[in-house]
C-alpha positions in Angstrom: 44.6 141.4 -7.0 45.4 141.5 -10.8 48.1 139.0 -12.0 51.6 140.4 -12.0 53.4 141.6 -15.1 54.5 138.6 -17.4 58.2 139.9 -17.6 58.3 140.4 -14.0 57.5 136.8 -13.6 59.7 135.4 -16.2 62.5 137.6 -14.8 62.0 136.2 -11.2 61.6 132.7 -12.3 64.9 132.8 -14.4 66.8 134.5 -11.5 65.7 131.9 -8.9 66.7 128.9 -11.1 70.2 130.8 -11.9 70.7 131.6 -8.2 71.3 135.3 -9.8 70.8 138.0 -12.2 73.5 137.3 -14.6 72.3 133.6 -15.6 68.9 135.0 -15.9 70.1 137.9 -18.1 71.9 135.4 -20.5 68.9 133.3 -20.6 66.4 136.0 -21.4 68.9 138.2 -23.6 68.2 141.4 -21.3 70.6 143.1 -19.3 71.2 142.3 -15.6 69.8 145.9 -14.7 66.7 144.9 -16.7 66.1 141.6 -14.5 67.1 143.4 -11.3 64.2 146.1 -12.3 61.6 143.3 -13.3 62.3 141.4 -9.9 61.8 144.6 -8.1 58.5 145.3 -9.9 57.3 141.7 -8.9 58.1 142.4 -5.3 56.4 145.9 -5.2 53.3 144.2 -6.9 53.3 141.2 -4.4 54.0 143.1 -1.4 56.7 140.7 -0.4 60.4 140.6 -0.5 61.5 137.5 -3.2 65.4 137.6 -2.9 67.8 138.9 -0.1 70.5 140.9 -1.9 74.1 140.1 -0.8 77.4 141.5 -2.0 78.0 138.4 -3.9 74.5 137.6 -5.3 71.0 137.1 -4.0 69.3 134.2 -2.5 65.7 133.2 -2.1 63.6 134.3 0.8 61.1 131.7 2.1 58.4 133.6 -0.1 60.7 133.4 -3.2 61.1 129.6 -2.3 57.2 129.2 -2.2 56.6 131.0 -5.6 59.3 129.4 -7.4 57.8 125.8 -8.1 54.7 127.3 -9.3 56.1 129.3 -11.9 58.3 126.7 -13.0 55.6 124.4 -13.5 53.4 126.8 -15.3 56.0 128.1 -17.8 57.0 124.3 -18.6 53.6 123.8 -19.3 53.4 126.8 -21.5 56.5 125.6 -23.3 55.3 122.1 -23.9 51.6 123.3 -25.3 53.4 126.0 -27.5 56.0 123.6 -29.0 53.4 120.9 -29.6 51.0 123.7 -31.4 54.0 124.6 -33.3 54.9 120.9 -34.1 51.1 120.4 -35.3 51.2 123.5 -37.7 54.0 122.0 -40.2 54.9 118.4 -38.7 53.4 115.3 -40.2 53.7 112.6 -37.5 53.5 109.3 -39.3 53.9 105.8 -37.8 54.6 102.5 -40.2 55.4 99.1 -39.6 59.2 98.1 -40.4 58.7 95.9 -43.4 56.4 98.7 -45.2 58.7 101.5 -43.9 61.8 99.7 -45.8 60.2 98.5 -48.6 57.6 101.3 -49.5 57.4 104.1 -47.8 60.9 105.1 -47.0 62.1 104.7 -50.9 59.3 107.0 -52.0 59.3 109.3 -49.1 61.7 111.8 -50.6 59.3 112.5 -53.7 56.6 113.6 -51.0 59.3 116.2 -49.3 60.2 117.6 -52.7 56.5 118.1 -53.6 55.8 119.5 -50.1 58.9 121.1 -48.7 56.7 123.1 -45.8 55.6 119.8 -44.5 58.4 118.3 -42.3 57.9 114.6 -41.8 58.5 113.0 -38.7 58.6 109.1 -39.1 58.4 106.2 -36.4 59.2 102.8 -37.6 57.3 100.8 -35.4 54.0 98.7 -35.1 51.0 99.9 -33.6 47.9 98.2 -34.6 47.6 95.9 -31.6 48.1 98.5 -29.2 45.3 100.7 -30.8 46.1 104.2 -32.8 47.5 106.6 -30.5 46.0 109.9 -32.0 47.7 112.3 -29.5 51.1 111.2 -31.1 50.7 110.7 -34.9 48.5 112.1 -37.7 48.8 109.2 -40.3 49.6 105.4 -39.6 49.9 102.6 -41.8 48.4 99.0 -41.1 46.5 96.0 -42.6 43.1 96.7 -43.9 41.3 94.3 -41.6 43.3 94.9 -38.4 40.7 93.9 -35.7 41.2 96.2 -32.8 40.9 99.6 -34.6 39.4 102.3 -32.7 35.9 103.8 -34.0 37.2 107.5 -34.2 40.0 106.3 -36.8 39.1 106.4 -40.5 41.5 104.4 -43.1 41.5 104.1 -46.7 43.2 101.2 -48.5 46.2 101.8 -50.9 47.3 98.5 -52.5 46.3 94.8 -51.9 48.8 92.4 -50.4 49.0 89.2 -52.6 51.0 86.2 -51.0 53.0 83.7 -52.6 56.0 81.3 -51.7 59.4 82.8 -52.6 62.9 81.6 -52.6 66.5 82.3 -54.0 67.2 80.7 -57.5 69.7 78.4 -56.4 67.3 76.7 -53.9 65.5 75.1 -56.9 68.7 74.6 -59.0 69.1 70.9 -60.4 66.4 69.6 -58.0 62.8 69.0 -58.6 61.3 70.2 -55.5 58.2 71.7 -56.6 56.4 69.0 -58.5 53.5 69.7 -56.0 52.9 72.3 -53.0 53.4 69.4 -50.5 57.0 69.5 -51.7 57.4 72.6 -49.4 57.6 70.2 -46.3 61.1 69.6 -47.7 62.3 73.1 -47.0 62.6 75.3 -44.2 59.7 77.9 -43.9 60.5 81.7 -43.3 57.8 83.5 -41.1 57.5 87.2 -40.6 55.9 86.8 -37.2 55.8 84.3 -34.7 52.2 83.7 -35.2 53.1 82.0 -38.5 50.0 83.7 -40.0 51.5 84.1 -43.4 52.1 80.5 -44.2 48.8 79.2 -42.2 46.8 81.5 -44.5 48.3 80.6 -47.9 48.1 76.7 -46.9 44.5 76.8 -45.7 43.8 79.1 -49.0 44.8 76.2 -51.1 44.0 73.4 -49.0 47.6 72.2 -48.9 48.2 69.6 -46.4 51.3 67.5 -45.2 53.3 71.1 -44.6 53.5 72.2 -41.2 53.1 75.8 -40.8 54.5 75.9 -37.2 57.8 74.8 -38.6 60.6 76.8 -39.5 62.2 80.0 -38.4 60.7 83.1 -37.2 61.6 86.8 -37.7 60.6 90.1 -36.6 59.1 91.4 -40.0 59.0 90.7 -43.4 62.3 92.6 -44.4 64.3 90.3 -42.4 62.8 87.1 -43.4 62.8 88.1 -47.0 66.7 88.7 -46.9 67.1 85.2 -45.2 65.3 83.8 -48.2 67.7 85.8 -50.5 70.4 83.9 -48.6 69.1 80.7 -49.6 68.1 79.5 -45.8 64.4 78.8 -46.7 61.2 79.8 -48.4 59.6 82.9 -47.3 56.0 83.8 -47.6 56.4 86.7 -50.4 54.3 89.9 -50.5 54.4 90.6 -54.3 54.4 94.5 -53.7 56.6 94.8 -50.8 59.1 92.2 -52.3 59.1 93.5 -56.0 62.3 94.5 -55.8 63.7 90.8 -55.3 61.2 89.5 -57.6 62.3 92.0 -60.6 66.2 91.3 -59.6 65.8 87.6 -59.6 67.0 87.3 -56.1 63.7 85.5 -55.3 61.6 83.7 -57.4 58.2 82.3 -57.0 58.3 78.2 -57.2 54.4 78.0 -57.4 53.6 81.1 -59.4 50.0 80.1 -59.9 49.3 79.8 -56.3 48.7 83.6 -55.3 46.1 84.4 -52.7 45.2 87.8 -51.0 46.0 88.2 -47.4 43.2 87.8 -45.1 44.3 90.9 -43.4 43.4 92.5 -46.4 45.7 95.5 -48.3 48.1 98.2 -47.0 46.1 100.9 -45.5 46.8 104.5 -44.3 44.6 105.4 -41.2 44.4 108.4 -38.9 42.1 110.3 -36.6 38.8 111.5 -37.8 39.3 114.9 -36.8 42.5 115.1 -38.6 41.5 113.3 -41.8 41.0 116.6 -43.7 43.9 118.8 -42.3 45.8 120.2 -45.4 48.9 118.4 -44.5 47.3 115.0 -43.9 45.0 115.6 -47.0 48.2 116.3 -48.9 50.0 113.0 -47.6 46.9 111.0 -48.4 46.7 112.2 -52.1 50.3 111.8 -52.6 50.1 107.9 -51.0 47.3 107.1 -53.3 49.2 108.3 -56.4 52.1 106.3 -55.2 50.0 103.1 -54.7 48.3 103.3 -57.8 51.7 102.7 -59.4 51.9 99.3 -57.4 48.1 98.2 -58.3 49.3 98.8 -62.1 52.0 96.6 -61.5 50.0 93.9 -60.0 47.4 94.2 -62.8 50.4 93.9 -65.2 51.4 90.6 -63.8 48.1 88.9 -64.7 48.0 86.9 -61.7 45.5 84.0 -61.2 44.6 85.2 -57.5 42.7 82.5 -55.6 40.7 84.0 -52.9 41.1 82.6 -49.2 38.4 80.3 -48.0 
């Protein structure tokens, strides 16, 4: 038997859900009579009665009750897939960690939207690196260059390096020679952007600083909050020179040890994505734009003439 007409199937499924022809006609934007004719056409095609017509509406027969779940599931699947394909056409789905979102991507994102009004950006601010990059949900992600659990079908390119140095509020230094040596850091509360304390461990190791306990201090969920705590004078944060640029340029954070700068062992900030989407027009447009934005940060770092010490 050939498949029944699609319009007849849609009319029956809607009428069955609404338990009547009126609701179905409103949903499908056709007349009540058109719904009735389509349902009758389907009944004739199948050779079974699907509704019992009553003076106050209709009710499903046993055959109708058997057919309804299969049709509802099929139409829901079609709707989900067509929605996904439509979204894939114009939407650019990005996942970016909180600090990078707040301090780098979001302040610049309006520039991309103006340059590419045909691309609708859908940004999710969350961590993803330790869970792996879910290519079914996102087109572009941001991560550290050397994140260890990256899937083999993910490609990436580095945007700008991450340089680390201690940072604190100017008031924390006022009138007190706390920083004759790096060991004087032990006098202060260390502020950590993660509970792993990797930020301070890496820096202390890079400069072979002893007498400072990287396990001490306060933990925060990300660099943005840790940096704000430092601005409030609660302690010393391991500052990312690019991501903390606003505070450094505004003077709300200073570098007490400006000659002690090292790159993060995790590498720079990178964008990454599924290999099979990497050259799609919307992804390529974002990659090109991000590289242009990042070049300005690289120029900023070059202009600082930093004496960067490589990690041991």
